[in-house]
C-alpha positions in Angstrom: 191.4 79.8 216.8 189.3 76.6 217.1 185.6 76.7 217.9 184.5 73.6 219.9 180.9 72.4 220.1 179.1 70.1 222.5 176.2 69.4 220.1 175.8 68.8 216.4 174.5 71.8 214.5 173.7 72.7 210.9 176.3 74.9 209.2 175.5 78.5 209.5 177.1 82.0 209.7 178.0 83.7 213.0 175.0 86.0 212.9 171.9 86.9 211.0 172.1 87.7 207.3 172.5 91.2 206.1 169.4 93.2 206.7 167.9 96.7 206.3 165.0 97.7 208.4 162.6 100.5 207.7 159.6 100.4 210.1 158.9 103.1 212.6 159.7 102.7 216.3 157.2 103.7 219.1 160.0 104.8 221.4 159.7 105.3 225.1 162.0 107.2 227.3 161.3 105.5 230.6 159.6 102.6 232.3 157.6 102.7 235.5 159.6 101.6 238.4 162.9 101.4 236.6 166.2 102.3 238.3 167.9 102.9 235.0 168.0 106.4 233.7 168.0 107.4 230.0 171.6 108.3 229.2 172.4 111.8 227.8 172.0 112.1 224.1 172.9 114.8 221.5 170.3 116.3 219.3 173.0 116.5 216.6 173.0 112.7 216.1 171.7 112.2 212.6 171.6 109.9 209.6 170.9 106.1 209.3 173.0 103.8 211.4 175.4 101.5 209.6 176.2 98.5 211.9 179.0 95.9 211.3 179.3 93.3 214.1 180.5 89.8 214.8 180.7 87.7 218.0 182.5 84.6 219.3 180.5 82.7 218.9 176.9 83.8 218.4 174.7 86.9 218.5 171.3 88.4 217.5 170.8 92.0 216.6 167.8 94.3 217.3 166.7 97.8 218.0 163.8 99.5 219.7 163.5 101.7 222.8 164.5 101.6 226.5 161.7 99.1 227.1 163.0 96.5 224.7 163.5 95.3 221.1 160.8 96.0 218.5 162.8 95.1 215.4 164.6 91.8 215.8 166.9 89.6 213.6 167.6 86.3 215.2 171.1 85.0 214.8 172.8 81.6 214.4 175.7 80.2 216.3 179.0 80.1 214.4 180.5 76.7 213.7 184.0 77.7 212.4 186.5 80.5 213.0 185.8 81.8 209.5 182.1 82.3 210.4 183.4 84.9 213.0 186.5 86.5 211.5 186.6 86.2 207.7 185.9 88.5 204.8 183.8 89.3 202.9 181.0 90.8 205.0 178.3 88.2 205.4 180.9 85.4 205.8 182.2 86.5 209.1 181.0 89.9 210.3 177.4 91.0 209.3 176.2 94.4 208.2 172.9 96.1 209.1 171.3 99.4 208.3 168.9 101.1 210.7 166.9 103.9 208.9 167.3 107.4 210.4 163.6 107.4 211.2 164.1 104.3 213.4 167.1 105.8 215.3 165.9 108.9 217.2 167.8 110.0 220.3 165.7 107.8 222.6 166.1 104.6 220.4 168.4 101.8 221.6 170.5 99.3 219.5 170.8 95.9 221.1 173.3 93.0 220.6 172.4 89.7 222.3 175.2 87.2 222.6 175.7 83.7 223.8 178.5 81.2 223.5 179.6 77.5 223.8 181.6 77.9 227.0 184.7 76.9 225.2 188.0 78.7 224.4 187.1 82.4 223.9 184.1 84.7 223.8 183.5 88.4 222.9 181.7 90.8 220.6 183.2 93.3 218.2 181.7 95.9 216.0 181.1 99.5 215.0 178.1 101.8 214.7 178.4 104.6 212.2 176.1 107.4 211.1 176.5 110.9 209.7 177.1 112.4 213.1 179.9 110.0 214.1 181.1 106.5 214.9 181.0 104.5 218.1 183.0 101.3 218.4 182.5 98.4 220.8 184.6 99.0 223.9 183.3 102.6 224.1 182.4 103.6 227.6 178.8 104.4 226.4 178.0 100.7 226.0 176.1 98.9 228.7 175.7 95.2 229.3 173.4 93.1 231.4 174.1 89.4 232.2 170.9 87.4 232.3 172.5 84.1 233.6 170.4 82.1 231.1 172.7 79.5 229.5 172.3 78.7 225.8 175.5 76.6 225.5 173.4 73.5 225.1 169.7 72.6 224.7 167.2 72.9 221.9 167.8 76.6 221.3 171.6 76.5 221.4 171.8 77.2 217.7 169.5 80.2 217.5 169.7 81.5 221.1 167.0 83.4 222.9 163.9 84.6 221.1 162.5 88.2 221.1 160.0 87.7 224.0 162.7 86.1 226.1 165.0 89.0 225.4 162.4 91.6 226.2 161.5 89.9 229.4 165.1 90.0 230.5 165.5 93.7 229.4 162.6 94.5 231.8 164.4 92.7 234.6 167.7 94.5 233.8 165.9 97.9 233.7 164.4 97.3 237.1 167.5 95.9 238.7 165.5 92.8 239.5 167.9 90.0 238.5 169.0 87.4 241.0 172.4 88.7 242.3 173.8 85.2 242.6 173.2 84.3 238.9 172.9 87.6 237.0 174.4 91.1 236.9 171.1 92.2 238.5 171.0 95.2 236.2 173.0 97.2 233.6 176.7 98.0 234.0 179.3 99.8 231.9 183.0 99.9 232.0 182.9 102.0 235.2 180.5 99.6 237.0 176.8 99.8 237.8 174.4 102.1 235.9 171.4 100.4 237.5 171.3 100.6 241.3 172.7 97.4 242.9 174.1 95.9 239.6 177.3 93.9 239.8 180.3 93.6 237.5 181.4 95.7 234.7 181.7 95.9 230.9 185.0 94.2 230.0 187.0 95.9 227.2 189.7 94.0 225.5 192.1 94.2 222.6 191.6 96.4 219.5 191.0 94.8 216.1 194.6 95.3 215.0 196.5 93.1 217.6 198.4 90.5 215.6 199.3 88.6 218.8 196.1 89.0 220.7 193.5 86.6 221.9 191.4 86.9 218.8 192.4 86.8 215.1 192.0 90.2 213.3 188.4 90.4 212.0 187.7 91.4 208.4 188.8 95.1 208.1 187.4 97.6 205.5 189.2 98.4 202.3 188.7 101.3 199.9 185.9 99.4 198.2 184.6 96.8 200.8 183.1 97.2 204.3 184.6 95.7 207.5 185.3 96.4 211.1 187.8 99.2 211.8 191.1 98.5 213.7 189.8 100.9 216.4 187.0 98.6 217.5 187.7 96.7 220.7 186.4 93.3 221.9 184.0 93.5 224.8 182.2 91.1 227.1 181.0 91.0 230.7 183.3 90.8 233.7 181.5 89.6 236.9 184.4 90.8 239.1 184.1 87.6 241.0 187.8 87.2 242.0 188.3 84.1 239.9 191.5 83.8 237.9 191.5 84.5 234.2 190.1 87.3 232.1 186.6 87.9 230.7 187.5 86.7 227.2 188.6 83.1 228.0 186.1 80.5 229.1 186.7 78.3 232.0 184.1 75.8 230.8 181.3 77.0 233.0 178.8 79.9 232.7 181.0 82.1 234.9 180.1 85.1 232.8 176.4 84.7 233.3 175.4 84.6 229.6 173.3 85.2 227.6 174.4 88.8 227.6 172.5 91.9 226.3 174.6 94.9 225.2 172.9 98.2 224.3 173.8 101.6 223.0 171.6 104.7 222.7 171.3 105.7 219.0 171.5 109.4 220.1 175.0 108.8 221.4 176.5 108.0 218.0 178.1 111.4 217.5 181.6 112.8 217.0 
């Protein structure tokens, strides 16, 4: 796959460098006025969360609560296919560890993605803890499309910052997005989870499709980490009736990126 760019950027990996976070979260279970409900969680969810993710072609990672991100690692746009797909971990996919104390049932894990509006786009990863593993493409993921385009401009390399992301999470939670330029609120693979939201989570090929849209991303071995074959690429589908699928760009911001994906830490169970 060839990544094309419209601006000159410094060489950097697809996402932030490997990180381990250990500070406490002041988690909240609801927000005044929100139309989003906290999803069901399982008290059996336990252990630290090991995360391995990559994106075509840029992402940041964070975690916090339903109100927003409180621990944030800002990413960097990938410049080559190797920055997205190649082994070892840290060259393509990145690995993070969220301490168990920071992943109570009401905590949320967030992936923020943006792209260059060229060729393909998607996010792929896995979230594993003692109580189970969840892969991207799972029906429990939600996505909100903010409509803020980072394909060009002064922040095209690093994407949105934490205050910008949290402001958009608040808009998503309250279903207050502009319906002409955003998803309005959160959606999953079955459609709206916030009243009035539009579109759905798009689920694509698994990480074992030799003839698929994306090259196979670095997979784990007996001694090295990677992204399992069961993980599926995901993105946002606006359900706008236009031709083409969610994983191929048409050169415009049809998919209303940047996108925010989230998963409740308490849902990472068997």
